[in-house]
N, C-alpha and C positions, 0 to 999 in steps of 0.2 A: 930388330921390331920398332916400330914405328910410334913416335913418344910426341909429348907436349912440351915442346920445350916454351913458349910463352902463350901471353896475351894481350891485345891491346884493345884500349874502347876506346869511341871515337866516335863525334856527336855525328851526324848526314846529312846539315839541311842540304835542302835542293841549291839554294840559293850562291851557296861556297863554291857548287860544281858551275853552275852559269858564274861566277867570278872568273875561273877558272880559263871556260869554254872561251870569253867573249873575252881574254887582257887584261882584265881588270887588278889580276896578284897582289901590283907591286901599285896598285890607290890607297893612302891615305888612308880609308876605312877597311880594306882586307887583311894590311896588308899586317898589322899586327896579329892578326888573326894565321897568318901560312908562319907567318915567324913561328910561333910555339911549335912547328912540324918536321922544322930544320934539322931539328936531332933527332930527329922519329925518322928520314927518311935516310937519314947515313943509318941507322940502328941497324934498321930490315938490310938495308944491301950487303949490311957485312952480318946478319942472320941468314942468310940467304935461305927460307924454307921454301919448303917443295911442294906444303898445300897448305893453304890457309882453311879451317874451317868458320867461314863466313857470315853470320848473325845479325843479320834486318829483318824489317820487318817489309812485307813489299804496302804499295801507297795505291790501291786501285790499281792496278797495270794488268798483274799475271792473271789475279785470286778478280774479282768483282762482290760487287757485293750480292750477287746469287749465291756463291760457292766462299769461303770462306775455311783454310786449317787451320787447327787451333797451333801446330808446327807441322811445316809443308820441307821436307829433305829433295833436294834438288838432284836427280841424278843422272844425269847428258855429259855428255862429250862436250859439249860449247854450251853456252848462254848470251848471244847479243842484245846489246842495251836497249831499253827499252823502248818505246813513243811515246812520253807523260802530256801529248798532247803539244807539244810544240820543236818537233823530230826527237831523235831519238841523239844523245847525247858525244863527241866527235871522238869517244874514246876506242879500244880495241876492243873483239868481243869479250866475253870470259873464257877461261878453257878449264874445267870439271877433272875432276876422274871419278871414275866411272866404278873401277874394284874397289875401291878408298869407300868408296857413297853408298857400295851393295852392304863391305862388310857393317858400316855403320849402321846402313838400316836395321841386317840382320839384328844383329849384338843387343842394338837398343830398345828392338822390337820385343824383343824374348826377356827381356830386361822389362817390362811392362810397359814403357812406352808405345804409344800409339802413334804413332807418324802416317803421314799422305806421305809418298813417294812421288816425283812430277818427273818423269823424261824430257819436259817442253817445258820451257816457260823463257822472255826474257826477265831484260833481270833491270829496276831503276838505278833512283838517284843514293836511295836506301841504303845500296848497296856498291854504285859505281863512285860513289864520292867519297867513301873512307881506301875506297886502292887509288884516286887520285892524290888524295893527302900522306900518303902515307908512298907511295912510290912515285911522286909527281905527276904533270899530265905526259900526259902518251902520244903519238902519232900515231892511227890505228894505221897506215899507209907503213908504217915501218918497225909493227912484229905486233908480242900482243906483251900479256901481263907480264913478269916476271916469276912468276908461280900458277899453279893451280888453283883452283878455287872453288872447293863444293858451299854454293849458297844452301845457307839453312832462315826460314818462311817465317818467325811468327806474329801470329796474330795480337797485332795491339790496336789495331787497330777499331774494330765492334767485340763493344762486353757483350761476354768473358771475357775477358784477357784472361792465362792462364797467372797467377797466381807466383809471387817470386821465387814461393820456397822448391816450387814445383819447379821452376823456370832452373835454379842453386841445381836440384836433383838431377832434375836431364842434364848437366851440366856435368855431373858425374859420370854418366851413363856414358858420354859420346868420349871421356876423359880413356872408360876401360875398353870403351871398341877400338879408339883407337889405338890401344896398347895391343890392343889382341890381331891389331891387324901385322903378317910375318913378312911384309916387306920395308929396310931401314928408310923411315920418313923423317922428314924437320918436321913442325905441324905448328901449325902454331894456332889458336881464339880468340877470332875480335869477336869481339862483344859491337855494334852500332845505336847509335839512336841517342838522343835526349840531348840536354840535360833538360831543367824549367823551358817549357814556354807552353801557355793557352793557342793556340792560332784563333777564337769565335768568341762569341760572349762576350758577359760584362767585363771580365776578367783578362781577354786577349790582350795579351801583351808583355803579360806576367814574367817578371823571370828574380829568382829568389838564389839566390849568389852567398847566403846565408847557409841554407840547406843544400844546398848541392855539393858545396866542401863538405857541410858537415854528412852529408853521404858519400865523395865519398873515401873520407878518411873511415868511417865504418869499411867501407867497401872492403880498402882495405889491409884492417888490423882485424875486425869480427863480421867474416863475410857470413857465418851461419846467423849472427842480427842480424847483418843486412835481409837477408833472403826473409825474416821474420818480418816485414815491414810492410804496412797493410795499405790496397790497395786504391784506397780510402784515401788513406797520406803522401799520397803521389797526386793522386786528386786536389790535396787541399792546400797545399805545399808548391808544389813545384806543373802543378796545372793541368790539364786536359791531356798534354799529350806529354807530360812526364812519365807514365807508366811505362814508355818507351826503355826504362830503365831498369825492364826484371827482364830486358835482354844479356845490358851487363854482368849479369846474376847467371847464365847457363856461360862465358868465360871462363866468372871467375869460378863457378863449382868445378871446370875441370883443374882447375888448377892441385901444383900435387899435396902440397900442403890440407885442403881437405880431405885430403886422402890420409893424414897423416904425415905425412913431407916434411921439409921445412921452409917455412916460411919465405913465400919470392920476393924476389928481389924490383923493387921497386924505380927502374930505370927513366920515370920519367915522368911526370906529371903539367902538366897544363889547362889553365882553365882563361876562358873570353867572352865576355859579352860588350857590345851585339854581335853577331852575328846574323842579319836580320830580324828578326825577331827574339830570336833565339838564343841560350847563354852553354857553349860550347865550352863542350870538358872531354877531355883526352889524359886515357892511361895507358903504361906499359909499363909490363909484371913479369920476368924474367922468373922458369922457374933454376935453378941451383945446376948448376954441371954434376954427374956422376962421377 
C-alpha cells in the first residue's frame, strides 16, 4: 500500500522565488535563508518520494474572489506555473498523480469532508516556491520536478478560514486515504505558508519570533493542543497572514503518531527573519520505518 513517510513544513514567501529566479540566492541578504535548506535538499534527494501532497493557498490566481473553495484538491495530470502579474516563474510544469488524487477524493469525501475537485488550474508561488526551496532551482527546459505533486489549496485569504482543528482532522483523513491506496508509493505531505507576517494596516511588517518558535515546539510535541489554537490567537500574535499556519496542521495530522504510532523524528528545524517582510519557518518530520 501507499504510505506517508514524512511531512515537510515551510514558508512560501514570493520574494524567495524572485530571488532564485533573478540569481540573487548568493546575495548577503538571501544567503542565510537558503543555507537553511541545504540539508533539506540532500535529505529529499535521499528520500526519493514518488508523490508529494502539497498543501498551500492560492493567492487569487486560480481562484478569484468570485469563487473561493475552502478545500480544493487538484486532480489533473499537469499544472502550469501561474502568471501572477509579472510572468510565470521559469520553473518546470508540475506533474500530478490523477489516480491517487481521485482515490483521496473518494476516500476523504466519504469520510465526510467536502472537497472541491479541480481538473484544471495553474499553480502560483504558494506551491512553486516550496518546490524550489526543497529541490533547488530547476531549469524548465531540462526536465520536470523529481516527483509527482498533488496540489491541495486551502482558503486562508478570505474569512472565514477553516479552523486548525478541522485542518488537523482533515490530515488524519488524508493519511487514511493514502494508506488505503493499493499501489506501493512513497508519499510525503507538505504544509506551507506562514510564519508570522502582516502585509497591511497599522501592524504591517509584524514578526513575532517568540510566538512562532513556541508554536513550532507545540506542533512537534503536542499537535492536538496546537490544533486547538483559536483563530484570534493567530491574528493577534502572528499577524493577519499568520493564519496560513493552519495549513501546517493538515500535514501534522497525517503523521503516524496522531493515529497511535510512534513519535516522528525531527530531521531538521530552521527559523529565519527577515525574508522580505515575513518570518520563515521550516521543519522536517520523518515517520519511523517499519
